C-alpha positions as CSV (number, residue, x, y, z in Angstrom):
1,M,-44.1,31.9,43.0
2,A,-44.1,29.7,39.9
3,L,-42.2,26.5,40.0
4,W,-39.1,26.2,37.8
5,K,-39.8,24.2,34.7
6,Q,-37.1,21.9,33.4
7,P,-36.0,22.9,29.8
8,N,-37.0,20.4,27.1
9,Y,-33.4,20.0,26.0
10,K,-30.0,19.0,27.5
11,I,-26.4,19.4,26.5
12,E,-24.3,16.4,25.7
13,T,-20.5,16.3,25.0
14,E,-18.5,13.7,23.1
15,N,-14.7,13.7,22.9
16,K,-12.9,11.4,20.5
17,T,-10.0,10.9,18.2
18,L,-10.2,10.3,14.4
19,G,-7.1,8.1,14.0
20,N,-8.5,4.6,13.4
21,G,-8.3,4.8,9.6
22,I,-10.8,4.1,6.9
23,N,-13.6,1.6,7.0
24,V,-15.8,1.2,3.9
25,G,-16.3,-2.5,4.4
26,V,-19.6,-2.1,6.3
27,P,-22.4,0.4,6.1
28,S,-21.2,3.9,7.2
29,F,-23.7,4.2,10.1
30,D,-22.2,1.1,11.7
31,I,-18.5,1.8,11.8
32,D,-16.8,3.1,14.9
33,K,-17.0,6.8,15.7
34,T,-13.2,7.0,15.4
35,E,-13.2,5.5,11.9
36,L,-13.6,7.4,8.6
37,T,-15.6,6.9,5.5
38,Y,-13.0,8.7,3.3
39,V,-9.4,9.7,3.8
40,R,-6.5,10.8,1.6
41,N,-2.9,11.4,2.6
42,M,-3.2,11.1,6.3
43,G,-1.5,8.5,8.4
44,S,-1.2,6.8,11.8
45,Q,2.4,7.8,12.8
46,E,0.9,9.8,15.8
47,Y,-1.8,7.2,16.6
48,P,-4.4,7.5,18.0
49,A,-4.2,11.0,16.5
50,I,-4.4,11.4,12.8
51,T,-1.8,13.4,10.9
52,T,-0.7,14.3,7.4
53,R,1.4,11.5,6.0
54,F,5.2,11.7,5.8
55,G,6.5,13.3,2.6
56,R,8.0,11.7,-0.5
57,T,11.4,12.7,-1.9
58,F,13.3,11.8,-5.1
59,Y,15.8,8.9,-4.8
60,S,18.2,11.3,-6.5
61,T,17.6,14.8,-7.7
62,D,20.2,14.1,-10.4
63,M,18.2,11.1,-11.8
64,T,16.5,11.9,-15.1
65,S,13.0,10.6,-15.6
66,L,12.5,7.1,-16.7
67,S,10.2,6.4,-19.7
68,T,6.6,5.6,-19.3
69,N,7.4,2.1,-20.7
70,L,8.9,0.9,-17.5
71,S,8.4,-2.9,-17.1
72,G,10.6,-3.8,-14.1
73,M,12.4,-2.5,-11.0
74,G,14.7,-4.1,-8.5
75,E,17.9,-3.8,-6.5
76,R,21.4,-5.2,-6.3
77,A,23.3,-5.7,-3.0
78,N,20.7,-3.6,-1.1
79,N,22.2,-0.4,-2.4
80,Q,21.7,-0.1,-6.2
81,L,18.4,0.5,-8.1
82,H,17.9,-1.4,-11.3
83,F,15.2,-0.8,-14.0
84,I,13.8,-2.4,-17.2
85,D,13.1,0.7,-19.2
86,G,11.8,0.0,-22.7
87,N,14.3,-2.5,-24.3
88,T,17.1,-1.5,-21.8
89,W,18.2,-3.1,-18.5
90,K,20.0,-0.3,-16.6
91,Y,21.0,0.8,-13.1
92,W,21.6,4.0,-11.4
93,N,25.3,4.7,-10.8
94,S,25.3,6.9,-7.7
95,T,29.0,7.7,-8.1
96,A,28.7,9.0,-11.6
97,S,25.1,10.3,-11.0
98,A,24.0,8.7,-14.3
99,F,22.3,5.6,-15.6
100,A,24.5,2.7,-16.8
101,N,23.1,0.3,-19.4
102,L,23.6,-3.5,-19.1
103,T,21.8,-4.5,-22.3
104,T,19.6,-2.8,-24.9
105,G,18.3,-6.0,-26.5
106,L,15.2,-6.8,-24.4
107,T,11.7,-7.0,-25.6
108,A,10.2,-3.7,-24.8
109,G,7.2,-3.9,-22.5
110,A,7.8,-7.5,-21.4
111,E,7.3,-7.6,-17.6
112,A,10.5,-8.5,-15.8
113,H,11.6,-9.6,-12.3
114,I,15.0,-8.8,-10.8
115,Q,16.6,-10.5,-7.8
116,D,20.0,-11.3,-6.4
117,F,21.6,-14.7,-6.1
118,V,24.7,-14.9,-3.9
119,T,27.0,-17.9,-3.8
120,G,30.4,-17.8,-2.1
121,N,32.1,-14.5,-3.1
122,N,30.0,-14.1,-6.2
123,R,26.8,-12.0,-6.5
124,Y,24.7,-12.4,-9.5
125,T,21.8,-10.1,-10.3
126,L,19.2,-12.1,-12.3
127,M,16.7,-10.6,-14.7
128,M,13.9,-12.8,-16.2
129,N,11.0,-11.9,-18.5
130,S,8.9,-13.9,-20.8
131,T,11.4,-13.8,-23.7
132,Q,14.9,-13.2,-22.2
133,L,17.0,-14.5,-19.4
134,K,20.0,-12.4,-18.2
135,Y,22.3,-12.0,-15.3
136,W,25.0,-9.5,-14.3
137,D,28.0,-10.2,-12.1
138,G,28.8,-6.6,-11.3
139,T,31.8,-6.2,-13.5
140,S,30.7,-6.6,-17.1
141,T,27.6,-6.3,-19.3
142,S,24.8,-8.7,-18.8
143,A,25.2,-12.4,-19.9
144,T,22.7,-15.0,-20.9
145,L,21.2,-16.9,-17.9
146,G,20.6,-20.6,-17.7
147,D,20.6,-23.4,-20.3
148,A,18.2,-25.1,-22.7
149,A,16.1,-26.4,-19.8
150,T,15.6,-22.9,-18.2
151,P,12.0,-21.7,-18.6
152,F,11.3,-18.2,-20.1
153,T,9.3,-16.6,-17.3
154,N,9.3,-13.6,-14.9
155,I,8.1,-15.8,-12.0
156,F,11.1,-16.9,-9.9
157,T,12.6,-16.8,-6.5
158,I,15.8,-17.7,-4.7
159,H,15.9,-20.4,-1.9
160,K,18.6,-22.6,-0.4
161,S,21.3,-22.0,-3.1
162,R,18.9,-22.6,-6.0
163,V,16.8,-20.6,-8.4
164,F,13.2,-21.7,-8.6
165,A,11.2,-20.6,-11.6
166,A,7.6,-21.3,-12.8
167,S,6.1,-22.0,-16.2
168,G,2.5,-23.2,-16.5
169,A,1.9,-25.6,-13.6
170,V,5.5,-26.7,-13.4
171,L,8.1,-25.6,-10.8
172,Y,11.7,-25.7,-12.2
173,Y,14.9,-25.5,-10.1
174,S,18.5,-25.0,-10.9
175,A,21.4,-27.1,-9.6
176,A,22.8,-26.0,-6.2
177,N,24.9,-22.9,-6.4
178,D,24.8,-22.8,-10.2
179,I,22.4,-20.3,-11.9
180,N,23.3,-21.7,-15.3
181,D,22.7,-25.4,-14.7
182,W,19.1,-26.5,-15.0
183,T,19.8,-29.9,-16.5
184,T,22.0,-32.1,-14.3
185,A,20.1,-35.1,-13.1
186,N,19.5,-35.5,-9.3
187,D,20.5,-31.9,-8.8
188,A,18.5,-29.7,-11.2
189,G,15.0,-30.6,-12.4
190,N,11.3,-29.8,-12.1
191,I,8.2,-30.7,-10.1
192,S,4.6,-30.7,-11.5
193,L,1.9,-29.2,-9.3
194,T,-0.4,-32.1,-9.9
195,Q,-3.3,-30.4,-8.1
196,A,-2.7,-26.9,-9.4
197,R,-5.8,-25.0,-10.2
198,G,-4.4,-23.2,-13.2
199,D,-0.9,-21.9,-14.0
200,I,1.5,-20.6,-11.3
201,T,1.0,-16.9,-10.8
202,A,3.7,-16.1,-8.2
203,L,6.6,-17.6,-6.3
204,V,8.1,-16.5,-3.0
205,E,10.5,-17.8,-0.4
206,Y,9.0,-17.5,3.0
207,N,9.5,-19.2,6.4
208,D,12.2,-21.6,5.0
209,K,10.1,-22.9,2.1
210,V,9.1,-22.0,-1.4
211,I,5.4,-21.0,-1.8
212,A,3.9,-21.3,-5.3
213,F,0.5,-19.6,-6.0
214,T,-2.0,-20.2,-8.7
215,E,-5.1,-18.0,-9.0
216,F,-7.0,-20.4,-6.8
217,G,-4.5,-22.2,-4.6
218,M,-1.3,-22.2,-2.6
219,H,1.4,-25.0,-2.6
220,E,4.4,-25.2,-0.3
221,L,7.7,-26.9,-1.2
222,F,9.7,-28.1,1.7
223,G,13.3,-29.4,1.6
224,S,16.7,-28.4,0.1
225,A,17.4,-30.9,-2.7
226,P,15.5,-33.3,-5.0
227,T,16.1,-36.1,-2.5
228,N,14.0,-34.4,0.2
229,F,11.7,-32.1,-1.7
230,E,8.1,-32.4,-0.5
231,L,5.2,-30.5,-2.0
232,I,2.3,-29.7,0.2
233,D,-1.1,-28.4,-1.1
234,V,-2.4,-25.8,1.3
235,E,-6.1,-26.3,2.1
236,G,-8.6,-23.8,0.7
237,E,-8.9,-22.0,-2.6
238,I,-7.1,-18.8,-1.8
239,G,-4.6,-17.9,-4.6
240,C,-2.8,-14.8,-5.9
241,Y,-3.7,-12.5,-8.7
242,S,-0.5,-10.5,-9.1
243,R,3.1,-11.5,-8.9
244,K,4.0,-7.9,-8.0
245,S,1.7,-8.0,-5.0
246,V,3.6,-10.6,-3.0
247,V,5.7,-9.0,-0.2
248,K,6.9,-9.7,3.3
249,C,6.1,-7.2,6.1
250,N,6.6,-7.5,9.8
251,K,7.5,-11.2,9.6
252,R,4.3,-12.0,7.7
253,L,3.5,-12.5,4.0
254,Y,0.9,-10.4,2.1
255,W,-0.5,-10.6,-1.4
256,Y,-3.6,-9.7,-3.5
257,W,-6.3,-12.1,-4.4
258,Q,-9.7,-11.6,-6.1
259,D,-11.5,-10.2,-3.1
260,G,-8.8,-8.6,-1.0
261,I,-5.3,-8.5,0.6
262,Y,-4.3,-11.7,2.5
263,E,-1.9,-12.2,5.3
264,Y,-0.1,-15.5,6.1
265,N,2.1,-16.3,9.1
266,G,2.7,-20.0,8.3
267,S,-0.7,-21.4,9.5
268,S,-3.5,-20.4,7.3
269,P,-4.1,-17.3,5.1
270,R,-6.6,-14.7,6.3
271,K,-8.1,-11.7,4.7
272,V,-7.1,-8.4,6.3
273,S,-8.6,-5.8,3.9
274,Q,-12.3,-5.8,4.8
275,P,-12.2,-2.1,5.7
276,V,-11.1,-1.2,2.1
277,D,-13.2,-3.7,0.3
278,E,-14.8,-0.9,-1.8
279,Y,-11.4,-0.2,-3.3
280,I,-10.3,-3.8,-3.9
281,K,-13.6,-4.6,-5.6
282,S,-13.1,-1.8,-8.1
283,I,-10.1,-3.7,-9.6
284,S,-11.1,-5.4,-12.9
285,Y,-10.0,-8.9,-13.7
286,A,-8.2,-7.5,-16.7
287,N,-6.1,-5.2,-14.5
288,R,-5.4,-7.7,-11.7
289,S,-1.7,-8.2,-12.5
290,K,-1.0,-4.4,-12.1
291,V,-1.5,-4.5,-8.3
292,A,1.9,-3.8,-6.7
293,C,2.9,-4.1,-3.1
294,G,5.9,-2.8,-1.1
295,S,6.7,-2.6,2.6
296,V,8.9,-0.7,4.9
297,G,9.0,-1.2,8.7
298,D,5.5,-2.1,9.8
299,F,3.7,-0.5,6.8
300,L,2.4,-2.2,3.7
301,Y,1.8,-0.1,0.6
302,I,-0.6,-1.4,-2.1
303,S,-0.8,0.5,-5.4
304,I,-4.0,-0.3,-7.3
305,P,-5.9,0.6,-10.5
306,Y,-8.9,2.2,-8.8
307,T,-10.6,4.6,-11.3
308,S,-8.7,3.7,-14.4
309,S,-6.7,0.9,-16.1
310,S,-3.5,2.2,-14.5
311,N,-2.5,2.3,-10.9
312,D,-3.9,5.6,-9.4
313,L,-4.3,5.0,-5.7
314,V,-2.2,3.7,-2.8
315,L,-3.7,1.7,0.1
316,V,-1.6,1.8,3.3
317,F,-1.9,-0.9,6.0
318,D,-0.4,-0.3,9.4
319,T,0.3,-3.8,10.5
320,R,0.9,-2.7,14.1
321,I,-2.6,-1.7,14.7
322,N,-4.4,-3.3,11.8
323,K,-5.7,0.0,10.4
324,W,-6.0,1.2,6.8
325,F,-5.4,4.6,5.2
326,V,-5.4,5.8,1.6
327,D,-2.8,7.9,-0.2
328,T,-2.8,9.5,-3.7
329,G,-0.2,8.4,-6.2
330,N,0.4,6.5,-9.4
331,F,3.0,3.9,-8.7
332,D,3.7,0.8,-10.8
333,Y,6.6,-0.8,-9.0
334,F,8.1,-0.8,-5.5
335,T,11.6,-1.8,-4.3
336,K,13.0,-1.6,-0.9
337,I,16.7,-0.7,-0.3
338,Q,17.9,-0.7,3.3
339,N,15.4,1.2,5.3
340,A,13.6,2.9,2.5
341,L,10.8,1.9,0.1
342,Y,11.1,3.4,-3.4
343,G,8.2,3.6,-5.8
344,A,8.4,4.2,-9.6
345,D,5.5,6.4,-10.6
346,S,3.8,6.7,-14.0
347,T,5.6,9.9,-14.9
348,G,9.0,8.2,-14.6
349,G,10.0,9.5,-11.2
350,V,11.5,7.3,-8.4
351,L,10.4,8.4,-4.9
352,N,11.1,7.5,-1.3
353,M,7.5,6.6,-0.3
354,R,8.0,7.4,3.4
355,D,10.7,9.9,4.1
356,E,10.2,10.5,7.8
357,S,12.4,13.5,7.8
358,V,10.0,15.7,5.7
359,K,6.3,16.5,5.5
360,T,6.3,17.7,1.9
361,D,6.5,16.0,-1.5
362,N,9.8,17.4,-2.8
363,G,9.0,20.8,-1.3
364,T,5.3,20.8,-2.3
365,A,2.8,20.8,0.6
366,V,0.8,17.6,0.9
367,S,-3.0,17.9,0.4
368,Y,-5.0,16.0,3.0
369,D,-8.7,15.1,3.3
370,L,-10.9,13.1,5.7
371,I,-14.7,12.5,6.1
372,T,-16.2,11.1,9.2
373,K,-19.1,8.6,9.5
374,P,-22.7,10.0,9.6
375,F,-23.1,10.8,13.3
376,L,-26.3,9.7,14.9
377,N,-27.8,10.6,18.2
378,K,-28.2,8.1,21.0
379,Y,-31.7,7.2,19.8
380,N,-32.8,7.3,16.2
381,K,-35.9,9.3,17.0
382,Q,-33.8,12.0,18.7
383,R,-32.8,15.1,16.9
384,A,-29.8,17.3,17.9
385,T,-28.4,20.7,17.3
386,L,-24.6,21.0,17.3
387,T,-23.6,24.1,19.2
388,D,-19.9,24.1,19.1
389,M,-16.8,22.0,18.5
390,W,-13.3,22.0,20.1
391,F,-10.2,20.8,18.4
392,I,-6.8,20.1,19.7
393,C,-4.5,20.5,16.7
394,N,-0.9,20.7,15.9
395,A,0.0,22.4,12.6
396,T,2.8,24.4,11.1
397,T,2.2,28.1,10.3
398,D,2.1,27.5,6.6
399,S,-0.6,24.8,6.8
400,T,-4.3,25.3,5.8
401,I,-7.5,23.7,7.1
402,N,-11.2,23.7,6.2
403,V,-14.0,22.2,8.3
404,S,-17.3,21.6,6.6
405,Y,-20.4,19.4,7.2
406,S,-22.9,17.5,5.1
407,T,-26.4,16.4,5.9
408,S,-26.1,13.6,3.3
409,S,-25.0,10.2,4.6
410,T,-22.9,9.4,1.5
411,G,-20.9,11.1,-1.2
412,T,-17.5,13.0,-1.4
413,S,-18.4,15.8,-3.8
414,T,-17.5,19.2,-2.4
415,S,-21.0,20.4,-3.4
416,L,-22.4,18.2,-0.6
417,F,-20.5,20.1,2.1
418,N,-21.0,23.5,3.8
419,N,-18.0,25.3,5.3
420,I,-18.1,26.2,9.0
421,A,-14.5,27.0,9.7
422,R,-11.3,27.8,7.9
423,T,-7.6,28.5,8.5
424,T,-8.2,31.9,10.0
425,D,-10.3,30.3,12.8
426,F,-7.3,28.3,14.0
427,D,-4.1,29.4,15.6
428,F,-1.3,27.3,13.9
429,T,2.0,27.8,15.7
430,G,3.7,24.4,15.3
431,S,2.6,23.3,18.8
432,D,-0.6,21.8,20.3
433,Q,-3.4,24.4,20.4
434,Q,-7.0,24.2,21.5
435,T,-9.5,25.8,19.1
436,R,-13.2,26.4,19.6
437,I,-15.5,26.5,16.6
438,Q,-18.9,28.0,17.3
439,I,-21.7,26.7,15.0
440,P,-23.9,29.4,13.4
441,T,-27.5,29.2,14.5
442,T,-28.4,28.6,10.8
443,D,-26.3,25.4,10.6
444,L,-26.7,21.9,11.9
445,Q,-30.0,22.6,13.6
446,D,-32.4,19.8,14.7
447,L,-30.7,17.1,12.5
448,P,-30.9,13.3,12.7
449,Y,-27.3,12.9,11.5
450,Y,-24.4,14.7,9.8
451,R,-20.9,14.1,8.5
452,L,-17.8,16.2,9.1
453,R,-15.1,16.9,6.5
454,I,-11.6,18.3,7.4
455,D,-9.2,19.0,4.5
456,G,-6.4,21.3,3.6
457,T,-2.6,21.3,3.0
458,G,0.5,21.0,5.0
459,D,1.6,19.3,8.2
460,V,-1.5,19.0,10.4
461,T,-2.2,16.7,13.3
462,I,-5.7,16.3,14.8
463,N,-5.3,15.0,18.4
464,R,-8.8,15.3,19.7
465,W,-12.2,16.5,18.5
466,E,-14.9,17.4,21.0
467,R,-18.5,18.3,20.1
468,D,-21.2,19.8,22.2
469,Y,-24.7,19.4,21.0
470,R,-28.2,20.2,22.4
471,V,-30.6,17.2,22.4
472,K,-34.3,17.3,22.9
473,R,-35.4,15.4,26.0
474,R,-37.5,12.3,25.4
């Protein structure tokens, strides 16, 4: 009787999630197996699973489109949206379901900043751009802000009963509790940033101080009055490239500089955007000031000019787990009201960026897409044949899905991928389902590596992905 001969191959199984976001900051072969080399419109709300992002809905279905000449967006009293549209400062009157104009005499296209100043029983909504200074008290049309000493600038912030504004390398401040007094000695005045490396690019109040950025530095102003103001130069050469990028999220401060997104908790700034370096590096110096950030809950949204001179992509950072995702969209401004973040897109629409009650964009199914890393075998010299895959998915009955593979280690073109499964191979019922995908004997045979792509439309959650493959013994 012949002795049994051990076959020259063995079966190996790997079970994993795909929810650790995108990582294009290191070579694709070296990222974690749960990270992705490409993702669009998928999020971490079911982490460690990956799922279609929450939907976007109009701020008001009655709101007519804004023009494509929007140059500012803000809020009043945490409940009223304001816009600089062409030469007009206007707000959305929810009671009348119509826009109300505050002034039509602005310089069209001049970038503006809007922020509230509250003193006693009075609330003033301030609007500053490079050529006009205005405020609104809520009961009349806008009035002229400041006096002869007030700088014309869109860089300002509110802190300890004063307005702080920047022009060049000088930080100006108003008298206490008086937005129109910038002159009175020993109350109003200015401070020169004597070690400023260039002009001030952004101002923000954070952690009980005013932070002034230049392109290559940070400076912190402590104190509440001219008698105790103290200016501290933060060590290092980290600055800010865009006024619109400075935002608070989860008790920390974030902004955009030349090589990435930075985080600050009061000690020293640190870069957090290594996994999306490829996208940050695509931003030209000429377009640096267009980067806009907004936040809601634990999530940071960064709209960037990626493939054009206009913002055309949104990076999403989950600050809870320090993971990055990428959404589609063309958003120029963000403003938070209560527990919602609103974005003004390039077509003039105003959308809730993260409406957790829906999974569509105003009724239209969201298109999603992901591409894995190139999967290697345990040893470089081993080759493998993928025999089948198991998915645990949760998807609504109107969702679609395609699964394909590529034997190329890079590239996102659909021409590089071959389909191995589609919607009809899955059983979408709105609850978790296990699905087996058998690989044809003509596909994924004796390969050193491959990538997987999963794309489609609708509300889809991928909880687990298991792959069985046959490996030649060493």
